[in-house]
N, C-alpha and C positions, 0 to 999 in steps of 0.2 A: 702324432699330431693329425687331426681331421681337418681337411680343406674341402669346402663345398665346390661343386662344379662352377657355380658363378664366380667364385674367388679365382679359380683356375683360369677362366676365360679373361677376366680383367687383368690378371697377372701376364698372361700371354701377350695381350694387346699392348700392355705397357712395355714389354720387353721388345716387341716389334717396332714400336715407336722409337725407343732408344736406339736400336740397332740401325734404323733408317738414318737417323741423325748422323751417327758415326760413319756409316758407308757412304752417304752423300758427300761428305767432305773429302773422303779418299778418292771416290770416283771422279768428282769435279776437278781435283788437282791434277789427277793423272791425265783426264781428257784435255785440260787446258794446256798441258805440255805436249799434246799431239799423240798420245798413245791411243790405239785404236780400241773400240768397244770389245772386241774379241779378246785382245790381249789383257784388257782391264779385267774382264770376267775370269780369264785363266789365272791371273796373278792374285786376285782378291778372292778367288774360289767362290764365285757366285755365278748364276745364270745370266745369260745375255739378256733376257727379258727384264731381270732386276736392274741391270746396268741401264737399259733403255728407260725403264720407269723413273729411275733416279735422275737421269739426265733430262727427262722431260719436265721436272719440276723447276718452276722459275726461281724459287728461293729455298733455303734450308728448311727441312721439315721441323715443325714445332710440337713439342711434347704436349698433348692434351691430357690433362688430368681427368680421370673418370668421375663424373658427378654422381653422388648417391642421392637417392630420393630424400626429400625432407618433409617435415609435417606441414610445411607451409605450402607445398605445391598445389594442393586442391583450392587454395584461397587466392591464388595469383590474380585471377580475373577480377575477383572482388576487390583486392588491393589497388589494381589499375584503376578501377571505377572511382573508388574513394580518394585516390592520389590525383588522377588526372581530370576527372570531371569537374567542371566549374561550379556545379550545384553542391558539391561536397568539398573538395580541396582540403581534405583532412591532413593533419600533420602526422608524423610517425607514431607518437604516443597515442593519439586518438585512434588511429588504425589498429595498433596493437590491442588496445582496450575493447574495441568493437569485435576484433577477432576472438578474443577470449570469451566474450559473451555467447558467441555462436559455436563454442566448442574447440578452438584452437588450444593446444597444449604445450606448444614449443615456446621458446624464448623470443625476445624482442630483437636479437641481433640478426637472424635471417631476414626479418622484416626490413630492417634498415639496409642490409646488403641488397635486397631486391629493389628497394626505393632508389638507391644509387644508380642502378641500371636504368631507372625511368627518368632521371633528372634531365637528361638531354631531350628526351620526348616532351617532358613537361615544358621545357623552355621553348619548344617549337610550336606548342598549341597556343593559338590566339583565341580571343573571345568569339571571333566569327566562326571558328572551327567548332564551337560548342553548340550542339543541337538542343534546343529547349522545347519542352512540350507545354504549351500554354493552353489553358482550359477557358471556356466561356464563363461568364459570371453565373454564380450559383450552382454550377455543375459539381465541383469537387472540393473536398477538404481532405487533409492529411493528418493522421493520428499517430503519436509515438510517445514514448516516455524514456527518461534517462535517470539514473540513480547517482546521488551525490552524497558525501559525508558533510554534514553541516552541523553547526553549533545551535541547538535548541534547547532552552531551559538549562543552560549551563553545562551541557554536555554534548559530545559529538555523537550523532546518531545518523543512520542511514535514511535518506529522504528520497522519495520517488517523485520525480517532477513530470506530470502529464502535460503534453502540449498538442495543440491543434493549430492548423494553418489553413486558411481559405486560399486555394490555389490561384484564383484570379487576382484578388486584391492584395494577398500576402498579409491580411490582417491575422494577428496571432493572439492566442490565449494560453494560459498555463494555470495549473492548480497543483499544489503539493499534497503528498499523502505519506503516512507511515507504513502503509501496506501496498502491496501490488497483486493481490489476488483478484479473482473474477469480479467480486463485488466492487472493489475499488475501481477496476477498469471501466465497468458499466457505469458506475456513478460519474466517472470522470468524463465519458463521452457525452452524457447528458448535460453535465454542468458546462462543459467547454462550448458545446453548440448554444446553450443559453447565454454564456458570456459573449460569444461571438455575434449574437443577435439573430440566429436563424440557422436552419438546417440545409445542408447540401444534398443533391440527388445521389451523390456517390461519396463514400468514405473510404480512403486508401488506408489500409492497416498492415501490420505485421502479422506473424504467425503464432502468437502465444496460445496455449491450450484453452485459455478462457474465451478465445474468439474463434480459433481454428482447430478442429479435431484432427484433420488430416488434409495434407495438400501435396498430392503427387503430380508430377509433370505429365501433361496430356490427359488429365482426369479432372472432373469438377471438384471444386473445393468443398470440403465437408465442414460446414460451419457449426460451432457449438450452439445447441438448441436455446440456451438462455440468452446468448448474443443475437441469434435470429429474432427472438421475441422482441429484444430492444430495438433492433434495426427496423423490424416491421412497425413497431410503435412510432419510431421517428420518421418512418417513410423514406429511409435512406438505404441504398444498396451497397453492401460491403465489397470491397475489392482487395483481396490479400495479395501481397507482393510475392513473386516467386521466391521460394526459400533460398536464402543466401545471396539474393540479388534484388535488394530493395531500390532498384533504379528509379521507381516512379514515386519514391518517397523522399526525394532530395530537399524538397521545399521545407520539410519539417525536421530533417536531420541537422541541418546546419543551425537552426535556432537553438538546439540543445547545446551545441558548442559555445554559442554566444552567451546563453544564460549562465553556463559555467564560468566563463571568464569575466563576464560584466556583473553578474549578481551574486553567484554563490561564493566565489573566493573572497575571503575576508569578512564575510558577513556573519552575524549572530543575532538570535531572536529569542525573546523570552518564552514564547510558547508558539504552537502551531497556528493559532489565530493571527498572531502578529506576522508570521512568516507569510500566510496566504494573503493577508492584507498588503504586505509589501510587494509581493510579486504581482499582484494585480496593478499596482501603481507603476511598477517597472515596465510591465507589458504595455500598459496605456501609453507611457512616454515613448517607448520603442515604436509603437504603431504610428507615431507622428514624425518619425525620421524617414528620410528620403531612402527608397529601396534601390540597391545598386543595379538591378536588372530593369525594373520598370521606370526608374528615374522620377517616381512619384511616391508620396507617402502612402502606406496601407490605409491610413484613415480616409484620405481623399478618394482612393479607388474604391473603398468600401461603400461610399455614397453611390457609387454607380452599381455596385453588386447588391445592395441591400434588398431591393425590390424583387430580385431574381431568387432569393432564398425561400425555402419552404418555412411555414410558420412552425414555431416551437409548440408541441402539444400542451394543452392547458395543464394536464396531469402528467407527470413524469412516471416512469415505471418504478414504483417503490416497493412492490411486494417481493422483489428478489432479495433474499437474505433475511426476510422479516420474521420475527419470533413473538410469540404471545406471552404475557405475563399477567398476573393478578396482583393488583396493588395491595400492599399489606395494611393491617389496621393503623400503623403509624405512618401511612402515606408514602411508601417507598416501593420501588421495584429493584429486584436483584439481577445484576448482569455479571457474570463472572463470579467473583468473590466478594464484589462490592455492592453497596446499596445506594440507590439515588432517589431524591425526593421528587414528588409530583404534587400538584395542588390537591388539597384535602377532599375536594368534592369527587375524586376518583377512587376514594377508598373502597375496597372490595369489588371494584370494576375491572374488567379485562382491557388491557391496553397492548399496543404492539411496539416492539423496540427493534432497532437495527443499528449496526455499527457502520459508520461512514469513514473512509479514508483511514482506518486503523486507529483513530484517536477521537472520534466524535460519536456520541450516543444521541440518537433521535427517539423521541417517544411520541406515539400517535394515539388518538382514540379510535373507536370503532369505525368512524367515518373517514378515517385517515387525515384528520386535522391534527397538525403538530401541537403537542402539549408543551414540550420542553426539549431543550438540547443541553447536554453536558459534555464536557471534555472527560474522556475516560481516565479514571484513577489508575496509577501505575502500581499503587500499593495493594495490600490483601486485606480483606475483612474490613474495609473501611467504610465510612458513611459520607456521602456528598449530599448537601441540602441547602435549600434556599428558604430564608425566614418568610419570604412572600408566599411561599406555598401553604403557609399556616394563617394567612390573613383572615380568612373566614372564621377561624377559631378565635384569633387575638381580638377580633372586633367585639366579642362577647365578654371579654376579660376586663374588669375594671382597671383604670389607669392610676387612680390615686392610692397612696400607700395605705391609709387607714381602711379604705374600702377593699383593697386586696386582702388585708388580714381577715376582715370580717367575713367576706365571701369565702375565703379559704377554710376558716375554722367552722363555718356554718355547713359547708358542703360535705366535708370529710369528718367522719366520727374521730379519726385519729389526727385531724387537722390541729386542734389546739396544742396537743402534746408535741407534735412535730414543730410547730412554729415557735413555741417556747424554747426548745432545745436548739432550734436553728438560730435563734437570737445570740446564743452563747458561742456558736461555732463560726458563723458567717457574719460578715459586715453588713449585708443586704439580704436578710431573710425574705423580704417581700419580693425581691427579683426571682428567686428560686420558686417561691409560692406561685407567682403570676406565670411563670413558665410551665409549671405543673398543671395549673388550671386550664391552660391551652389544650391539654391532652384529652380533655372531657368529651370532645367530638370524636375521638378515635377510640377510646376505651370507656367502659362502664364505670360508674362511680365506685361501686362496690370493689371492682377489681383494683382500681387505682388506690383505694383506701388499704387494701391488703399489701400493696407495694409500700405505702407509707408505713405500715406497721413493721415491715421488714427493715425499711431504712432506719427507723427509730431504734430497732433492736440492734443494728449493726453500725450505728453512728454515721449514717449517710444522709447528708443534707444539702449537697449541691446538685443542681439540675443535670449537669453532664454526667455525674455518677448515677443519678436516678434513671436517666435515659439508657444508660448502658446496662443497668439492671433490667429494664423493661425489655431491652433488645435481647439480652442473653438468657434471662431467667423467668420472663413473664409467665409463660405456660406452666413451668415448673412450679413457681410459687402459687399461682392461682389454682392450678389443679390439685396441688397438695393441700391447700386450704379447703377447696371444695370437697375433697375426699374425707378430710377431717370432719366437715360439716355432715357429710353423708353418713359417715360411720356413727357419729353421734346421734343422728337422727334415727338410724336403724337400731342402735342400742336402746334408745328411748321408746321406740315402737315395740321392740321385743319385751321390755319390762312392762309396758302397758298391757300387752297380750298375756303375760304371765299373771299380773294382777287380777284381770277379768277372769282368767281361767280358775284361779284360786277362789275368787268370790262365787263363782258358779258352783264350785264344789261344796260350798257352805249352804247354798240355797237349796232346800229340798222341795220336792213336788208336794203339792197339797194332798194327794192321795196317801202320803206318808202319815198324815195326821188323821 
């Protein structure tokens, strides 16, 4: 059996503690009966100094169990802050969840045991004993986020709720996201300042990689370059909390707990748009409630702070995460595996796209004017479109049924055959013809006629199936037909050259005669 030196030392100490407890009782009894120290030492076979040491004790020695270090030891100062500081006042489960976020790998039981030792101290602390740091109007805002499991669109998903609080007035703002990457964080900071109505001179933040590259004690904070670009644009100075000690961020930490209890629990939303509309209304109502510290409403105090805030830049930082796309002939842009429509006037033009909060697609023109927004499709190889994007085309298409038929049959050489067959297969052939005519601003008539020929051959007469053919096989069908035309043209040209050559062979020079 192998025993470490550390284990031997602990074992020896425990043995000494137990022996002291036994010896003290024996020495005390003999001394109380009048036996001298010298005689006690002789009879109990111990030194005189040991007898003196034991008799000097006021009470019986207590066995003290040797405490082993725990995973929680490094977090005790932080736990004290979260449990005892009035700006936090976190409960046990909240403290445990926060510890897990920053790397704690132990169980909740040691946390609860340590909180037990703090209960008496918590009871002694009054509000007067809490030192609060108050900032002048317009000086500081605090930014943070929390994650929740919420029911959106009929299923439980992870939602990130970004929050910001103006330190003076306590006015609060929140916005929800499906993502928490750098782009989402940058977008949230801009939007939250916009919702609050102005920018503060300082923004207190935590230390995620999207904002802080490195933060070592005693050294300057190394901020992320993209984050610095954003802060310079907003004209606010970032102030990163000391790692594991977010003592200056208490004003925004507590709202996260309130949002969870009063807004998140028991709520469900049909989509992200409804979720964000709802949380805006929730925060607006909350801002009209009296604050426990200021004894005034944040809305009332904001009126005093409003003029001290910096103006919001007319143009926000939008080029972070921006990508370029070319609009397809059928007026769509592809993002991921899905296609999203834009107005037909942008066909063959370059546009810019970006994803916001993990669920929203924004499309801009060259001058950064927003063209359209879409909620990102969760499916694959899908098409998301709006009929209004094709209004410019639709206005050129006749509305009366007889006129639709006449224009359709006159426009396409295969039109009459298609329409006659469509009457037998569909209840409303004019509807499918009308929708097909709308494609004339996107494609050449000759190419669309080739599609009609293919549809006739394969008994395809509904517009949704025809659009699918265009989407999946347009170039294949058109190019195959063009190749056939080219081959026929080349063969005709070859025969003509052969004919002329033979004729030349029969025509003799006049000198022959």
